[in-house]
C-alpha positions in Angstrom: 9.7 9.3 -20.7 10.2 5.8 -19.3 13.4 6.8 -17.7 12.0 9.8 -15.7 11.3 7.9 -12.5 14.9 6.5 -12.5 16.4 10.0 -12.9 14.2 11.4 -10.1 15.2 8.5 -7.8 18.9 9.0 -8.5 18.6 12.7 -7.7 16.9 11.9 -4.4 19.5 9.4 -3.5 22.3 12.0 -4.0 20.5 14.6 -1.9 21.0 12.6 1.4 17.7 14.0 2.8 14.8 11.7 3.7 11.9 12.0 1.3 8.5 12.5 2.9 5.3 11.3 1.1 1.8 11.9 2.2 -1.2 10.2 0.6 -4.9 10.6 1.6 -8.4 10.3 0.3 -12.0 10.8 1.5 -14.4 9.3 -0.9 -18.1 9.4 0.1 -20.6 6.9 -1.1 -24.4 7.3 -0.9 -26.7 4.2 -1.5 -30.5 4.4 -1.9 -32.2 1.0 -2.1 -35.9 1.0 -3.1 -38.1 -2.1 -3.3 -41.9 -2.3 -3.7 -42.2 -2.6 0.2 -39.4 -0.5 1.6 -36.8 2.1 1.0 -33.4 2.4 2.8 -30.6 4.9 2.5 -27.1 4.8 3.8 -24.1 7.0 3.5 -20.5 5.7 3.9 -17.3 7.6 4.0 -13.9 6.1 3.6 -11.0 8.1 5.0 -7.4 7.1 4.4 -4.2 8.8 5.3 -0.6 7.6 5.0 2.7 9.3 5.9 6.0 7.7 4.8 9.6 8.8 5.3 12.2 7.2 3.0 16.0 7.4 3.3 18.5 6.4 0.7 21.3 4.4 2.4 23.3 3.9 -0.7 22.5 3.8 -4.5 19.8 1.2 -4.9 19.2 0.7 -1.2 16.4 2.4 0.7 14.6 2.2 4.0 11.2 3.6 4.9 9.1 4.0 8.0 5.4 4.7 7.7 2.0 5.1 9.4 -1.3 4.7 7.7 -4.9 4.4 8.7 -8.5 4.3 7.6 -10.2 2.3 4.9 -8.3 0.9 2.0 -7.0 3.7 -0.2 -9.1 5.0 -3.1 -8.9 2.6 -6.0 -8.8 -0.6 -4.1 -11.9 -2.8 -3.8 -13.8 -2.5 -0.5 -16.9 -4.4 0.6 -17.5 -3.2 4.2 -16.8 -0.2 6.4 -13.9 -1.7 8.4 -10.8 0.3 9.1 -7.2 -0.4 10.1 -4.1 1.4 11.5 -0.7 0.2 10.4 2.8 1.1 11.5 5.8 -0.3 9.7 9.3 -0.2 8.3 11.0 -1.7 5.3 14.3 -2.0 3.6 14.4 -2.4 -0.2 17.2 -3.2 -2.6 16.8 -2.2 -6.2 18.7 -3.3 -9.3 17.2 -1.3 -12.1 13.6 -2.4 -12.6 13.9 -5.4 -10.2 13.6 -4.9 -6.4 13.4 -7.1 -3.3 12.7 -6.2 0.2 11.7 -7.0 3.8 9.0 -5.2 5.8 7.9 -5.5 9.4 4.4 -4.1 10.3 2.2 -3.8 13.4 -1.5 -3.5 12.6 -4.8 -2.8 14.4 -7.9 -4.0 12.6 -11.2 -2.3 13.6 -14.8 -3.2 13.1 -16.5 -0.2 11.5 -14.8 3.2 11.5 -12.3 2.9 14.3 -14.9 1.6 16.7 -13.7 -1.7 18.2 -10.2 -3.3 17.8 -11.0 -7.0 17.3 -7.5 -8.0 16.1 -3.9 -6.8 16.6 -1.3 -8.5 14.5 2.3 -8.2 13.4 3.6 -9.2 10.0 7.0 -10.0 8.6 6.8 -9.7 4.8 9.4 -10.6 2.1 8.7 -9.3 -1.4 10.0 -9.0 -4.9 8.8 -7.1 -8.0 9.8 -6.1 -11.5 8.7 -3.0 -13.4 8.5 -3.8 -17.1 7.9 -0.9 -19.5 7.5 -2.5 -23.0 6.7 1.0 -24.4 6.1 4.5 -23.0 2.3 3.9 -22.6 2.3 0.4 -21.0 3.5 -0.7 -17.6 3.5 -4.3 -16.4 4.5 -5.1 -12.8 4.6 -8.7 -11.7 5.2 -9.2 -8.0 5.3 -11.9 -5.3 5.4 -11.8 -1.5 5.3 -14.1 1.5 4.1 -13.0 4.9 4.1 -14.5 8.4 1.4 -13.1 10.7 1.7 -13.4 14.5 0.1 -11.9 17.6 1.9 -9.7 20.1 2.7 -12.8 22.2 4.5 -14.2 19.1 1.9 -16.9 18.6 1.8 -17.7 14.9 -1.6 -16.8 13.2 -1.0 -17.7 9.6 1.2 -17.7 6.5 0.1 -15.7 3.4 1.5 -16.1 -0.1 0.6 -13.7 -2.9 1.5 -13.3 -6.6 0.0 -10.7 -8.8 0.5 -8.8 -12.1 -0.6 -5.2 -12.5 -1.1 -4.0 -16.0 -1.5 -0.2 -16.6 -2.2 1.3 -20.0 -1.7 5.1 -20.0 -4.5 6.8 -21.9 -3.1 10.3 -21.7 -0.8 12.3 -19.4 2.2 11.2 -17.5 2.6 8.3 -15.0 
């Protein structure tokens, strides 16, 4: 079971055709707040859509181009109704469970649901991750990345560094 993703990836690498992935969600949230003196209701929706094409250049080396937009995808934490549109490309080298890569992204950040574009940025990201499967029901993925953000005029905005560990315990079904 733990080797199924590796077998599928190897078959895709041999096919020579780009792989197209589409991801989307539209969760709806209704909030009704009642106090002794007032009552307010609000409804918020959170559209998200991503389209990505991945090509296998050689065994273990992939490149992707993608476009995504909306709120953060379902499953990520969100505390406002802001949206973004991102266009990017990456190249990733994989050695078994370990991978490293570089990504370049152009992003538009909106206040509200695509209402006003307050910020346009570009990002250059270098990343590494390892997928550790200690058993068939547990997946641990430590990762690290460093990003340089700059404006369209190439004025540096900031450096971002991130390290995280994702731990997934399968309760039932496949990954």
